[in-house]
N, CA, C and O atoms as CSV, one atom per row, in Angstrom:
chain,resi,resn,atom,element,x,y,z
A,1,MET,N,N,223.723,23.467,61.657
A,1,MET,CA,C,224.705,22.545,61.184
A,1,MET,C,C,225.518,22.053,62.376
A,1,MET,O,O,225.984,22.861,63.179
A,2,ILE,N,N,225.691,20.763,62.500
A,2,ILE,CA,C,226.440,20.171,63.592
A,2,ILE,C,C,227.888,20.014,63.145
A,2,ILE,O,O,228.161,19.391,62.119
A,3,PRO,N,N,228.821,20.582,63.920
A,3,PRO,CA,C,230.213,20.479,63.514
A,3,PRO,C,C,230.722,19.057,63.651
A,3,PRO,O,O,230.286,18.313,64.530
A,4,GLY,N,N,231.633,18.691,62.790
A,4,GLY,CA,C,232.229,17.361,62.828
A,4,GLY,C,C,233.291,17.292,63.904
A,4,GLY,O,O,233.526,18.263,64.623
A,5,PRO,N,N,233.936,16.131,64.011
A,5,PRO,CA,C,234.978,15.998,65.024
A,5,PRO,C,C,236.150,16.927,64.713
A,5,PRO,O,O,236.466,17.197,63.555
A,6,LYS,N,N,236.777,17.401,65.775
A,6,LYS,CA,C,237.909,18.298,65.598
A,6,LYS,C,C,239.121,17.493,65.122
A,6,LYS,O,O,239.308,16.345,65.527
A,7,PRO,N,N,239.935,18.097,64.269
A,7,PRO,CA,C,241.142,17.399,63.846
A,7,PRO,C,C,242.110,17.298,65.019
A,7,PRO,O,O,242.069,18.134,65.922
A,8,PRO,N,N,242.985,16.285,65.022
A,8,PRO,CA,C,243.919,16.150,66.149
A,8,PRO,C,C,244.853,17.357,66.217
A,8,PRO,O,O,245.253,17.921,65.198
A,9,ARG,N,N,245.180,17.728,67.437
A,9,ARG,CA,C,246.067,18.881,67.627
A,9,ARG,C,C,247.496,18.465,67.352
A,9,ARG,O,O,247.875,17.322,67.608
A,10,PRO,N,N,248.288,19.382,66.832
A,10,PRO,CA,C,249.702,19.061,66.612
A,10,PRO,C,C,250.404,18.877,67.949
A,10,PRO,O,O,249.952,19.409,68.963
A,11,PRO,N,N,251.501,18.132,67.963
A,11,PRO,CA,C,252.213,17.936,69.236
A,11,PRO,C,C,252.725,19.264,69.790
A,11,PRO,O,O,252.934,20.231,69.058
A,12,LEU,N,N,252.916,19.275,71.095
A,12,LEU,CA,C,253.388,20.490,71.752
A,12,LEU,C,C,254.828,20.774,71.359
A,12,LEU,O,O,255.624,19.866,71.122
A,13,THR,N,N,255.135,22.058,71.297
A,13,THR,CA,C,256.514,22.455,71.033
A,13,THR,C,C,257.333,22.220,72.296
A,13,THR,O,O,256.773,21.961,73.360
A,14,ALA,N,N,258.648,22.308,72.184
A,14,ALA,CA,C,259.520,22.101,73.347
A,14,ALA,C,C,259.221,23.137,74.428
A,14,ALA,O,O,259.232,22.827,75.619
A,15,GLU,N,N,258.954,24.369,73.998
A,15,GLU,CA,C,258.644,25.426,74.954
A,15,GLU,C,C,257.322,25.156,75.668
A,15,GLU,O,O,257.215,25.346,76.880
A,16,GLN,N,N,256.305,24.706,74.904
A,16,GLN,CA,C,255.005,24.377,75.515
A,16,GLN,C,C,255.144,23.188,76.463
A,16,GLN,O,O,254.522,23.164,77.525
A,17,GLU,N,N,255.959,22.203,76.084
A,17,GLU,CA,C,256.157,21.026,76.943
A,17,GLU,C,C,256.830,21.435,78.247
A,17,GLU,O,O,256.487,20.916,79.309
A,18,GLN,N,N,257.773,22.347,78.177
A,18,GLN,CA,C,258.452,22.838,79.378
A,18,GLN,C,C,257.466,23.610,80.263
A,18,GLN,O,O,257.455,23.438,81.482
A,19,THR,N,N,256.633,24.466,79.639
A,19,THR,CA,C,255.632,25.226,80.387
A,19,THR,C,C,254.633,24.281,81.042
A,19,THR,O,O,254.215,24.500,82.179
A,20,LYS,N,N,254.254,23.234,80.323
A,20,LYS,CA,C,253.309,22.233,80.855
A,20,LYS,C,C,253.903,21.571,82.100
A,20,LYS,O,O,253.206,21.390,83.098
A,21,ARG,N,N,255.188,21.209,82.044
A,21,ARG,CA,C,255.842,20.553,83.182
A,21,ARG,C,C,255.874,21.497,84.381
A,21,ARG,O,O,255.599,21.074,85.504
A,22,VAL,N,N,256.209,22.781,84.158
A,22,VAL,CA,C,256.265,23.767,85.251
A,22,VAL,C,C,254.870,23.938,85.857
A,22,VAL,O,O,254.730,23.998,87.078
A,23,MET,N,N,253.843,24.016,85.012
A,23,MET,CA,C,252.466,24.154,85.505
A,23,MET,C,C,252.090,22.959,86.369
A,23,MET,O,O,251.487,23.113,87.431
A,24,TYR,N,N,252.451,21.768,85.905
A,24,TYR,CA,C,252.118,20.541,86.626
A,24,TYR,C,C,252.783,20.521,87.995
A,24,TYR,O,O,252.163,20.137,88.987
A,25,GLU,N,N,254.038,20.931,88.049
A,25,GLU,CA,C,254.782,20.897,89.309
A,25,GLU,C,C,254.264,21.924,90.313
A,25,GLU,O,O,254.421,21.739,91.520
A,26,ARG,N,N,253.655,22.992,89.833
A,26,ARG,CA,C,253.129,24.025,90.724
A,26,ARG,C,C,251.713,23.729,91.211
A,26,ARG,O,O,251.196,24.439,92.073
A,27,LEU,N,N,251.092,22.709,90.680
A,27,LEU,CA,C,249.716,22.373,91.070
A,27,LEU,C,C,249.667,21.795,92.471
A,27,LEU,O,O,250.648,21.248,92.976
A,28,SER,N,N,248.502,21.931,93.087
A,28,SER,CA,C,248.302,21.332,94.403
A,28,SER,C,C,248.261,19.810,94.241
A,28,SER,O,O,247.952,19.310,93.159
A,29,PRO,N,N,248.571,19.078,95.305
A,29,PRO,CA,C,248.555,17.615,95.208
A,29,PRO,C,C,247.200,17.057,94.761
A,29,PRO,O,O,247.135,16.072,94.027
A,30,ARG,N,N,246.137,17.693,95.209
A,30,ARG,CA,C,244.800,17.222,94.832
A,30,ARG,C,C,244.580,17.362,93.322
A,30,ARG,O,O,244.063,16.446,92.682
A,31,ARG,N,N,244.967,18.496,92.761
A,31,ARG,CA,C,244.813,18.720,91.317
A,31,ARG,C,C,245.736,17.793,90.525
A,31,ARG,O,O,245.355,17.287,89.470
A,32,ARG,N,N,246.950,17.571,91.037
A,32,ARG,CA,C,247.872,16.649,90.365
A,32,ARG,C,C,247.301,15.241,90.299
A,32,ARG,O,O,247.452,14.532,89.304
A,33,LYS,N,N,246.643,14.859,91.383
A,33,LYS,CA,C,246.039,13.517,91.431
A,33,LYS,C,C,245.000,13.370,90.322
A,33,LYS,O,O,244.917,12.323,89.681
A,34,PHE,N,N,244.203,14.428,90.095
A,34,PHE,CA,C,243.198,14.397,89.026
A,34,PHE,C,C,243.877,14.260,87.659
A,34,PHE,O,O,243.436,13.476,86.819
A,35,ILE,N,N,244.938,15.019,87.445
A,35,ILE,CA,C,245.638,14.961,86.152
A,35,ILE,C,C,246.289,13.600,85.965
A,35,ILE,O,O,246.342,13.087,84.848
A,36,ASP,N,N,246.785,13.013,87.046
A,36,ASP,CA,C,247.382,11.674,86.950
A,36,ASP,C,C,246.337,10.639,86.536
A,36,ASP,O,O,246.653,9.682,85.828
A,37,LYS,N,N,245.077,10.834,86.984
A,37,LYS,CA,C,244.002,9.926,86.570
A,37,LYS,C,C,243.742,10.048,85.076
A,37,LYS,O,O,243.565,9.045,84.384
A,38,VAL,N,N,243.722,11.292,84.579
A,38,VAL,CA,C,243.498,11.544,83.155
A,38,VAL,C,C,244.697,11.060,82.354
A,38,VAL,O,O,244.564,10.568,81.233
A,39,GLY,N,N,245.869,11.212,82.955
A,39,GLY,CA,C,247.121,10.876,82.288
A,39,GLY,C,C,247.824,12.150,81.882
A,39,GLY,O,O,247.262,12.990,81.180
A,40,TYR,N,N,249.056,12.286,82.329
A,40,TYR,CA,C,249.808,13.503,82.040
A,40,TYR,C,C,249.895,13.746,80.534
A,40,TYR,O,O,249.801,14.887,80.083
A,41,GLU,N,N,250.072,12.683,79.760
A,41,GLU,CA,C,250.193,12.810,78.296
A,41,GLU,C,C,248.899,13.341,77.677
A,41,GLU,O,O,248.939,14.071,76.686
A,42,ASN,N,N,247.741,12.972,78.265
A,42,ASN,CA,C,246.442,13.381,77.728
A,42,ASN,C,C,245.994,14.753,78.223
A,42,ASN,O,O,245.067,15.348,77.673
A,43,TRP,N,N,246.655,15.247,79.259
A,43,TRP,CA,C,246.291,16.536,79.848
A,43,TRP,C,C,246.695,17.656,78.901
A,43,TRP,O,O,247.835,17.712,78.439
A,44,ASP,N,N,245.754,18.542,78.619
A,44,ASP,CA,C,246.023,19.662,77.720
A,44,ASP,C,C,245.803,20.964,78.473
A,44,ASP,O,O,244.664,21.410,78.611
A,45,PRO,N,N,246.873,21.581,78.963
A,45,PRO,CA,C,246.710,22.841,79.686
A,45,PRO,C,C,246.552,24.042,78.757
A,45,PRO,O,O,246.405,25.170,79.227
A,46,PHE,N,N,246.582,23.812,77.449
A,46,PHE,CA,C,246.462,24.887,76.465
A,46,PHE,C,C,245.249,24.640,75.574
A,46,PHE,O,O,245.402,24.421,74.372
A,47,PRO,N,N,244.040,24.673,76.151
A,47,PRO,CA,C,242.862,24.369,75.331
A,47,PRO,C,C,242.623,25.435,74.275
A,47,PRO,O,O,242.923,26.612,74.478
A,48,GLU,N,N,242.080,25.006,73.147
A,48,GLU,CA,C,241.728,25.941,72.088
A,48,GLU,C,C,240.470,26.701,72.506
A,48,GLU,O,O,239.634,26.160,73.230
A,49,PRO,N,N,240.330,27.947,72.058
A,49,PRO,CA,C,239.106,28.686,72.399
A,49,PRO,C,C,237.909,28.058,71.715
A,49,PRO,O,O,238.042,27.386,70.692
A,50,PHE,N,N,236.743,28.283,72.287
A,50,PHE,CA,C,235.515,27.777,71.703
A,50,PHE,C,C,235.275,28.427,70.351
A,50,PHE,O,O,235.715,29.547,70.092
A,51,ASP,N,N,234.566,27.698,69.496
A,51,ASP,CA,C,234.207,28.255,68.197
A,51,ASP,C,C,233.280,29.435,68.411
A,51,ASP,O,O,232.521,29.452,69.380
A,52,PRO,N,N,233.324,30.429,67.524
A,52,PRO,CA,C,232.405,31.559,67.681
A,52,PRO,C,C,230.963,31.104,67.490
A,52,PRO,O,O,230.693,30.050,66.914
A,53,LEU,N,N,230.068,31.909,67.977
A,53,LEU,CA,C,228.646,31.633,67.863
A,53,LEU,C,C,228.257,31.446,66.405
A,53,LEU,O,O,228.678,32.208,65.535
A,54,ASP,N,N,227.463,30.445,66.155
A,54,ASP,CA,C,226.996,30.191,64.793
A,54,ASP,C,C,225.985,31.262,64.423
A,54,ASP,O,O,224.876,31.297,64.957
A,55,ILE,N,N,226.377,32.133,63.505
A,55,ILE,CA,C,225.484,33.197,63.065
A,55,ILE,C,C,224.775,32.695,61.821
A,55,ILE,O,O,225.398,32.483,60.780
A,56,ARG,N,N,223.486,32.508,61.934
A,56,ARG,CA,C,222.716,31.955,60.826
A,56,ARG,C,C,222.378,33.024,59.803
A,56,ARG,O,O,222.025,34.155,60.137
A,57,THR,N,N,222.500,32.625,58.547
A,57,THR,CA,C,222.184,33.525,57.450
A,57,THR,C,C,221.300,32.793,56.454
A,57,THR,O,O,221.221,31.564,56.448
A,58,ASP,N,N,220.629,33.587,55.602
A,58,ASP,CA,C,219.808,32.993,54.554
A,58,ASP,C,C,220.695,32.680,53.352
A,58,ASP,O,O,221.918,32.790,53.432
A,59,ASP,N,N,220.080,32.291,52.248
A,59,ASP,CA,C,220.836,31.916,51.065
A,59,ASP,C,C,221.605,33.084,50.461
A,59,ASP,O,O,222.569,32.873,49.725
A,60,SER,N,N,221.191,34.313,50.762
A,60,SER,CA,C,221.896,35.488,50.236
A,60,SER,C,C,223.000,35.963,51.177
A,60,SER,O,O,223.719,36.912,50.865
A,61,GLY,N,N,223.136,35.302,52.333
A,61,GLY,CA,C,224.177,35.665,53.289
A,61,GLY,C,C,223.759,36.706,54.299
A,61,GLY,O,O,224.600,37.199,55.051
A,62,LYS,N,N,222.468,37.060,54.341
A,62,LYS,CA,C,221.989,38.075,55.282
A,62,LYS,C,C,221.468,37.412,56.551
A,62,LYS,O,O,220.888,36.327,56.513
A,63,THR,N,N,221.687,38.090,57.675
A,63,THR,CA,C,221.165,37.594,58.944
A,63,THR,C,C,219.685,37.944,59.051
A,63,THR,O,O,219.157,38.705,58.240
A,64,ILE,N,N,219.032,37.389,60.044
A,64,ILE,CA,C,217.617,37.670,60.285
A,64,ILE,C,C,217.421,39.172,60.503
A,64,ILE,O,O,216.505,39.775,59.943
A,65,GLN,N,N,218.289,39.766,61.320
A,65,GLN,CA,C,218.179,41.200,61.590
A,65,GLN,C,C,218.341,42.015,60.312
A,65,GLN,O,O,217.608,42.980,60.096
A,66,ASP,N,N,219.302,41.633,59.458
A,66,ASP,CA,C,219.498,42.351,58.193
A,66,ASP,C,C,218.241,42.289,57.339
A,66,ASP,O,O,217.800,43.297,56.787
A,67,LEU,N,N,217.667,41.089,57.239
A,67,LEU,CA,C,216.471,40.914,56.415
A,67,LEU,C,C,215.314,41.765,56.926
A,67,LEU,O,O,214.668,42.473,56.152
A,68,VAL,N,N,215.057,41.696,58.218
A,68,VAL,CA,C,213.921,42.419,58.797
A,68,VAL,C,C,214.127,43.923,58.675
A,68,VAL,O,O,213.209,44.651,58.298
A,69,ARG,N,N,215.322,44.385,58.991
A,69,ARG,CA,C,215.599,45.828,58.910
A,69,ARG,C,C,215.393,46.330,57.482
A,69,ARG,O,O,214.741,47.354,57.276
A,70,THR,N,N,215.939,45.621,56.498
A,70,THR,CA,C,215.797,46.026,55.101
A,70,THR,C,C,214.336,46.008,54.672
A,70,THR,O,O,213.870,46.930,54.003
A,71,PHE,N,N,213.615,44.960,55.057
A,71,PHE,CA,C,212.206,44.854,54.698
A,71,PHE,C,C,211.389,45.994,55.297
A,71,PHE,O,O,210.618,46.646,54.592
A,72,LEU,N,N,211.554,46.235,56.591
A,72,LEU,CA,C,210.760,47.272,57.251
A,72,LEU,C,C,211.053,48.655,56.680
A,72,LEU,O,O,210.146,49.476,56.546
A,73,ARG,N,N,212.298,48.914,56.346
A,73,ARG,CA,C,212.621,50.202,55.713
A,73,ARG,C,C,211.939,50.330,54.360
A,73,ARG,O,O,211.464,51.407,53.999
A,74,SER,N,N,211.889,49.232,53.611
A,74,SER,CA,C,211.268,49.290,52.283
A,74,SER,C,C,209.757,49.460,52.377
A,74,SER,O,O,209.142,49.981,51.447
A,75,GLN,N,N,209.150,49.036,53.474
A,75,GLN,CA,C,207.704,49.119,53.636
A,75,GLN,C,C,207.246,50.382,54.348
A,75,GLN,O,O,206.059,50.706,54.309
A,76,ALA,N,N,208.142,51.095,54.991
A,76,ALA,CA,C,207.775,52.250,55.811
A,76,ALA,C,C,207.012,53.309,55.031
A,76,ALA,O,O,206.152,53.989,55.591
A,77,MET,N,N,207.313,53.458,53.755
A,77,MET,CA,C,206.628,54.481,52.952
A,77,MET,C,C,205.218,54.055,52.570
A,77,MET,O,O,204.351,54.909,52.385
A,78,HIS,N,N,204.969,52.764,52.450
A,78,HIS,CA,C,203.700,52.246,51.937
A,78,HIS,C,C,202.738,51.786,53.027
A,78,HIS,O,O,201.524,51.782,52.822
A,79,THR,N,N,203.264,51.404,54.167
A,79,THR,CA,C,202.452,50.743,55.180
A,79,THR,C,C,202.715,51.347,56.548
A,79,THR,O,O,203.837,51.742,56.865
A,80,LYS,N,N,201.667,51.411,57.350
A,80,LYS,CA,C,201.852,51.817,58.736
A,80,LYS,C,C,202.396,50.589,59.471
A,80,LYS,O,O,201.749,49.544,59.532
A,81,ILE,N,N,203.570,50.740,60.014
A,81,ILE,CA,C,204.233,49.603,60.648
A,81,ILE,C,C,204.018,49.654,62.146
A,81,ILE,O,O,204.432,50.596,62.821
A,82,GLY,N,N,203.362,48.625,62.651
A,82,GLY,CA,C,203.123,48.511,64.079
A,82,GLY,C,C,203.951,47.378,64.666
A,82,GLY,O,O,204.724,46.724,63.966
A,83,VAL,N,N,203.776,47.163,65.948
A,83,VAL,CA,C,204.520,46.132,66.659
A,83,VAL,C,C,204.206,44.743,66.092
A,83,VAL,O,O,205.115,43.943,65.876
A,84,HIS,N,N,202.927,44.458,65.852
A,84,HIS,CA,C,202.539,43.140,65.352
A,84,HIS,C,C,203.082,42.902,63.947
A,84,HIS,O,O,203.503,41.795,63.610
A,85,TYR,N,N,203.066,43.945,63.142
A,85,TYR,CA,C,203.600,43.848,61.778
A,85,TYR,C,C,205.090,43.502,61.832
A,85,TYR,O,O,205.558,42.616,61.117
A,86,SER,N,N,205.822,44.212,62.688
A,86,SER,CA,C,207.263,43.972,62.830
A,86,SER,C,C,207.540,42.571,63.360
A,86,SER,O,O,208.442,41.884,62.882
A,87,ARG,N,N,206.762,42.154,64.347
A,87,ARG,CA,C,206.942,40.802,64.909
A,87,ARG,C,C,206.671,39.731,63.864
A,87,ARG,O,O,207.382,38.729,63.784
A,88,GLY,N,N,205.626,39.956,63.058
A,88,GLY,CA,C,205.312,38.991,62.011
A,88,GLY,C,C,206.435,38.876,60.998
A,88,GLY,O,O,206.784,37.774,60.574
A,89,ALA,N,N,207.003,40.011,60.607
A,89,ALA,CA,C,208.123,39.999,59.669
A,89,ALA,C,C,209.322,39.284,60.274
A,89,ALA,O,O,209.998,38.507,59.600
A,90,HIS,N,N,209.583,39.550,61.548
A,90,HIS,CA,C,210.716,38.907,62.223
A,90,HIS,C,C,210.505,37.394,62.323
A,90,HIS,O,O,211.426,36.613,62.084
A,91,GLU,N,N,209.292,36.996,62.675
A,91,GLU,CA,C,208.991,35.568,62.796
A,91,GLU,C,C,209.151,34.852,61.454
A,91,GLU,O,O,209.703,33.753,61.394
A,92,LEU,N,N,208.668,35.473,60.387
A,92,LEU,CA,C,208.823,34.867,59.065
A,92,LEU,C,C,210.288,34.801,58.652
A,92,LEU,O,O,210.719,33.809,58.063
A,93,ALA,N,N,211.051,35.836,58.950
A,93,ALA,CA,C,212.479,35.826,58.620
A,93,ALA,C,C,213.188,34.691,59.351
A,93,ALA,O,O,214.037,34.008,58.778
A,94,MET,N,N,212.833,34.494,60.624
A,94,MET,CA,C,213.429,33.386,61.378
A,94,MET,C,C,213.072,32.048,60.751
A,94,MET,O,O,213.920,31.163,60.636
A,95,GLY,N,N,211.812,31.902,60.346
A,95,GLY,CA,C,211.381,30.651,59.725
A,95,GLY,C,C,212.091,30.386,58.409
A,95,GLY,O,O,212.431,29.244,58.101
A,96,ILE,N,N,212.314,31.439,57.633
A,96,ILE,CA,C,213.003,31.277,56.353
A,96,ILE,C,C,214.460,30.906,56.566
A,96,ILE,O,O,214.963,29.967,55.950
A,97,VAL,N,N,215.136,31.639,57.435
A,97,VAL,CA,C,216.560,31.377,57.678
A,97,VAL,C,C,216.763,29.985,58.267
A,97,VAL,O,O,217.713,29.289,57.907
A,98,ASN,N,N,215.875,29.577,59.170
A,98,ASN,CA,C,215.986,28.254,59.794
A,98,ASN,C,C,215.376,27.137,58.952
A,98,ASN,O,O,215.399,25.969,59.340
A,99,LYS,N,N,214.832,27.510,57.795
A,99,LYS,CA,C,214.213,26.557,56.859
A,99,LYS,C,C,213.134,25.708,57.548
A,99,LYS,O,O,213.091,24.486,57.410
A,100,ASP,N,N,212.272,26.400,58.289
A,100,ASP,CA,C,211.170,25.758,59.005
A,100,ASP,C,C,210.024,25.498,58.033
A,100,ASP,O,O,209.572,26.410,57.341
A,101,GLU,N,N,209.561,24.261,57.983
A,101,GLU,CA,C,208.522,23.850,57.038
A,101,GLU,C,C,207.214,24.611,57.244
A,101,GLU,O,O,206.472,24.834,56.287
A,102,ARG,N,N,206.929,25.005,58.467
A,102,ARG,CA,C,205.697,25.747,58.770
A,102,ARG,C,C,205.634,27.038,57.949
A,102,ARG,O,O,204.583,27.376,57.405
A,103,TYR,N,N,206.732,27.741,57.862
A,103,TYR,CA,C,206.760,29.010,57.137
A,103,TYR,C,C,206.761,28.790,55.631
A,103,TYR,O,O,206.293,29.647,54.882
A,104,ARG,N,N,207.269,27.677,55.189
A,104,ARG,CA,C,207.181,27.347,53.760
A,104,ARG,C,C,205.710,27.141,53.381
A,104,ARG,O,O,205.275,27.555,52.307
A,105,GLY,N,N,204.958,26.503,54.269
A,105,GLY,CA,C,203.526,26.334,54.034
A,105,GLY,C,C,202.802,27.662,53.978
A,105,GLY,O,O,201.926,27.853,53.134
A,106,MET,N,N,203.151,28.586,54.865
A,106,MET,CA,C,202.539,29.914,54.856
A,106,MET,C,C,202.859,30.635,53.549
A,106,MET,O,O,201.977,31.220,52.921
A,107,TYR,N,N,204.102,30.590,53.156
A,107,TYR,CA,C,204.524,31.260,51.926
A,107,TYR,C,C,203.796,30.679,50.717
A,107,TYR,O,O,203.263,31.420,49.892
A,108,ASP,N,N,203.776,29.350,50.616
A,108,ASP,CA,C,203.105,28.711,49.485
A,108,ASP,C,C,201.620,29.068,49.438
A,108,ASP,O,O,201.065,29.300,48.364
A,109,PHE,N,N,200.982,29.110,50.609
A,109,PHE,CA,C,199.568,29.460,50.644
A,109,PHE,C,C,199.353,30.893,50.171
A,109,PHE,O,O,198.436,31.141,49.388
A,110,ILE,N,N,200.163,31.832,50.616
A,110,ILE,CA,C,199.996,33.231,50.218
A,110,ILE,C,C,200.195,33.392,48.712
A,110,ILE,O,O,199.442,34.110,48.054
A,111,VAL,N,N,201.201,32.726,48.175
A,111,VAL,CA,C,201.432,32.801,46.722
A,111,VAL,C,C,200.236,32.214,45.976
A,111,VAL,O,O,199.771,32.792,44.994
A,112,TRP,N,N,199.737,31.063,46.441
A,112,TRP,CA,C,198.587,30.413,45.806
A,112,TRP,C,C,197.355,31.323,45.874
A,112,TRP,O,O,196.652,31.500,44.879
A,113,TYR,N,N,197.102,31.893,47.043
A,113,TYR,CA,C,195.945,32.752,47.244
A,113,TYR,C,C,196.026,33.984,46.352
A,113,TYR,O,O,195.033,34.371,45.737
A,114,ASN,N,N,197.191,34.597,46.280
A,114,ASN,CA,C,197.383,35.779,45.445
A,114,ASN,C,C,197.153,35.433,43.967
A,114,ASN,O,O,196.513,36.198,43.245
A,115,ASP,N,N,197.672,34.283,43.519
A,115,ASP,CA,C,197.458,33.846,42.130
A,115,ASP,C,C,195.976,33.602,41.850
A,115,ASP,O,O,195.487,33.939,40.772
A,116,MET,N,N,195.252,33.016,42.820
A,116,MET,CA,C,193.836,32.751,42.661
A,116,MET,C,C,193.063,34.063,42.496
A,116,MET,O,O,192.203,34.178,41.623
A,117,LEU,N,N,193.377,35.050,43.342
A,117,LEU,CA,C,192.710,36.347,43.245
A,117,LEU,C,C,193.007,37.024,41.906
A,117,LEU,O,O,192.105,37.586,41.283
A,118,ARG,N,N,194.246,36.974,41.466
A,118,ARG,CA,C,194.609,37.584,40.175
A,118,ARG,C,C,193.856,36.925,39.025
A,118,ARG,O,O,193.446,37.598,38.079
A,119,ALA,N,N,193.673,35.594,39.110
A,119,ALA,CA,C,192.928,34.881,38.066
A,119,ALA,C,C,191.475,35.364,38.015
A,119,ALA,O,O,190.843,35.308,36.960
A,120,GLN,N,N,190.945,35.835,39.138
A,120,GLN,CA,C,189.595,36.374,39.203
A,120,GLN,C,C,189.567,37.870,38.905
A,120,GLN,O,O,188.507,38.496,38.931
A,121,GLY,N,N,190.740,38.439,38.621
A,121,GLY,CA,C,190.816,39.867,38.336
A,121,GLY,C,C,190.733,40.723,39.583
A,121,GLY,O,O,190.375,41.898,39.502
A,122,ARG,N,N,191.056,40.157,40.730
A,122,ARG,CA,C,191.005,40.887,41.993
A,122,ARG,C,C,192.408,41.028,42.562
A,122,ARG,O,O,193.358,40.436,42.051
A,123,GLU,N,N,192.528,41.802,43.604
A,123,GLU,CA,C,193.820,42.015,44.238
A,123,GLU,C,C,193.688,41.798,45.735
A,123,GLU,O,O,192.644,42.086,46.320
A,124,MET,N,N,194.742,41.293,46.350
A,124,MET,CA,C,194.739,41.043,47.783
A,124,MET,C,C,194.844,42.375,48.519
A,124,MET,O,O,195.767,43.150,48.268
A,125,THR,N,N,193.903,42.648,49.428
A,125,THR,CA,C,193.962,43.869,50.237
A,125,THR,C,C,193.740,43.498,51.700
A,125,THR,O,O,193.248,42.414,52.015
A,126,TRP,N,N,194.105,44.399,52.566
A,126,TRP,CA,C,193.942,44.143,54.003
A,126,TRP,C,C,192.845,45.004,54.598
A,126,TRP,O,O,192.553,44.902,55.789
A,127,GLU,N,N,192.235,45.848,53.787
A,127,GLU,CA,C,191.151,46.684,54.305
A,127,GLU,C,C,189.886,45.848,54.426
A,127,GLU,O,O,189.681,44.907,53.660
A,128,ARG,N,N,189.050,46.191,55.379
A,128,ARG,CA,C,187.793,45.449,55.577
A,128,ARG,C,C,186.650,46.261,55.073
A,128,ARG,O,O,185.502,45.822,55.145
Protein backbone atom coordinates (compact mmCIF):
# COMPACT_ATOMS: atom_id res chain seq x y z
CA MET A 1 0.00 0.00 0.00
CA ILE A 2 1.41 3.39 -0.98
CA PRO A 3 0.92 6.03 1.70
CA GLY A 4 -0.86 9.21 0.74
CA PRO A 5 0.49 12.71 1.20
CA LYS A 6 1.28 13.70 4.75
CA PRO A 7 -1.06 16.18 6.38
CA PRO A 8 0.42 19.66 6.94
CA ARG A 9 2.30 20.06 10.19
CA PRO A 10 0.90 22.40 12.80
CA PRO A 11 2.75 25.69 13.23
CA LEU A 12 5.70 25.75 15.59
CA THR A 13 5.15 26.73 19.18
CA ALA A 14 6.85 29.85 20.55
CA GLU A 15 9.42 27.65 22.28
CA GLN A 16 10.14 25.69 19.07
CA GLU A 17 10.42 28.96 17.11
CA GLN A 18 12.94 30.28 19.64
CA THR A 19 14.93 27.01 19.49
CA LYS A 20 14.86 27.18 15.67
CA ARG A 21 16.27 30.74 15.74
CA VAL A 22 19.08 29.71 18.17
CA MET A 23 19.93 26.69 15.98
CA TYR A 24 20.04 28.90 12.89
CA GLU A 25 22.34 31.44 14.53
CA ARG A 26 24.77 28.72 15.63
CA LEU A 27 25.09 27.23 12.14
CA SER A 28 28.17 27.72 10.01
CA PRO A 29 27.87 30.35 7.27
CA ARG A 30 27.90 27.65 4.60
CA ARG A 31 24.97 25.79 6.19
CA ARG A 32 23.08 29.07 6.73
CA LYS A 33 23.47 29.85 3.05
CA PHE A 34 21.80 26.52 2.19
CA ILE A 35 18.90 27.22 4.56
CA ASP A 36 18.52 30.72 3.11
CA LYS A 37 18.12 29.11 -0.34
CA VAL A 38 15.39 26.82 1.00
CA GLY A 39 13.90 29.70 2.94
CA TYR A 40 14.03 30.09 6.69
CA GLU A 41 10.23 29.75 6.90
CA ASN A 42 10.34 26.43 4.98
CA TRP A 43 13.25 25.02 6.99
CA ASP A 44 12.13 22.36 9.44
CA PRO A 45 14.78 21.53 12.03
CA PHE A 46 12.32 19.22 13.82
CA PRO A 47 11.57 16.51 11.26
CA GLU A 48 9.07 13.81 12.13
CA PRO A 49 10.47 10.29 12.47
CA PHE A 50 10.03 7.94 9.55
CA ASP A 51 7.00 5.69 9.52
CA PRO A 52 7.66 2.22 10.92
CA LEU A 53 8.35 -0.60 8.52
CA ASP A 54 5.25 -1.84 6.77
CA ILE A 55 4.63 -5.25 8.28
CA ARG A 56 2.53 -7.21 5.85
CA THR A 57 -0.18 -9.49 7.13
CA ASP A 58 -2.77 -11.77 5.57
CA ASP A 59 -6.53 -11.32 5.87
CA SER A 60 -6.47 -12.88 9.35
CA GLY A 61 -3.81 -10.42 10.56
CA LYS A 62 -0.96 -12.96 10.71
CA THR A 63 2.50 -12.27 9.34
CA ILE A 64 4.27 -14.61 6.93
CA GLN A 65 6.41 -15.93 9.79
CA ASP A 66 3.32 -16.57 11.94
CA LEU A 67 1.63 -18.49 9.14
CA VAL A 68 4.65 -20.64 8.32
CA ARG A 69 5.48 -21.38 11.95
CA THR A 70 1.88 -22.41 12.72
CA PHE A 71 1.65 -24.53 9.58
CA LEU A 72 4.94 -26.35 10.13
CA ARG A 73 4.04 -27.12 13.74
CA SER A 74 0.70 -28.55 12.62
CA GLN A 75 2.41 -30.76 10.02
CA ALA A 76 5.34 -31.97 12.14
CA MET A 77 3.39 -34.96 13.45
CA HIS A 78 2.19 -36.11 10.01
CA THR A 79 5.03 -35.25 7.66
CA LYS A 80 8.79 -35.35 7.62
CA ILE A 81 9.68 -31.71 7.24
CA GLY A 82 12.79 -30.94 5.26
CA VAL A 83 14.40 -27.75 4.03
CA HIS A 84 12.59 -27.82 0.67
CA TYR A 85 9.25 -28.43 2.35
CA SER A 86 9.80 -25.46 4.67
CA ARG A 87 10.94 -23.23 1.81
CA GLY A 88 7.90 -24.18 -0.23
CA ALA A 89 5.58 -23.32 2.64
CA HIS A 90 7.36 -20.01 3.16
CA GLU A 91 7.21 -19.15 -0.54
CA LEU A 92 3.49 -19.90 -0.69
CA ALA A 93 2.85 -17.84 2.45
CA MET A 94 4.67 -14.90 0.86
CA GLY A 95 2.61 -15.27 -2.30
CA ILE A 96 -0.64 -15.36 -0.35
CA VAL A 97 0.18 -12.38 1.85
CA ASN A 98 1.41 -10.36 -1.15
CA LYS A 99 -1.62 -11.49 -3.19
CA ASP A 100 0.60 -12.71 -6.03
CA GLU A 101 -1.45 -14.11 -8.92
CA ARG A 102 1.10 -16.89 -9.54
CA TYR A 103 0.31 -18.49 -6.18
CA ARG A 104 -3.42 -18.12 -6.73
CA GLY A 105 -2.96 -20.19 -9.88
CA MET A 106 -1.06 -22.84 -7.93
CA TYR A 107 -3.73 -22.96 -5.26
CA ASP A 108 -6.58 -23.19 -7.78
CA PHE A 109 -4.80 -25.98 -9.65
CA ILE A 110 -4.22 -28.02 -6.47
CA VAL A 111 -7.85 -27.66 -5.42
CA TRP A 112 -9.01 -28.63 -8.93
CA TYR A 113 -6.64 -31.61 -9.06
CA ASN A 114 -7.71 -32.84 -5.62
CA ASP A 115 -11.41 -32.55 -6.60
CA MET A 116 -10.73 -34.47 -9.83
CA LEU A 117 -9.03 -37.30 -7.93
CA ARG A 118 -11.86 -37.47 -5.37
CA ALA A 119 -14.39 -37.71 -8.22
CA GLN A 120 -12.46 -40.79 -9.39
CA GLY A 121 -12.48 -42.20 -5.86
CA ARG A 122 -8.74 -41.65 -5.44
CA GLU A 123 -6.66 -39.58 -3.07
CA MET A 124 -3.68 -37.32 -3.67
CA THR A 125 -0.46 -38.91 -2.36
CA TRP A 126 3.21 -38.04 -2.65
CA GLU A 127 4.56 -41.57 -2.58
CA ARG A 128 5.88 -43.01 -5.84
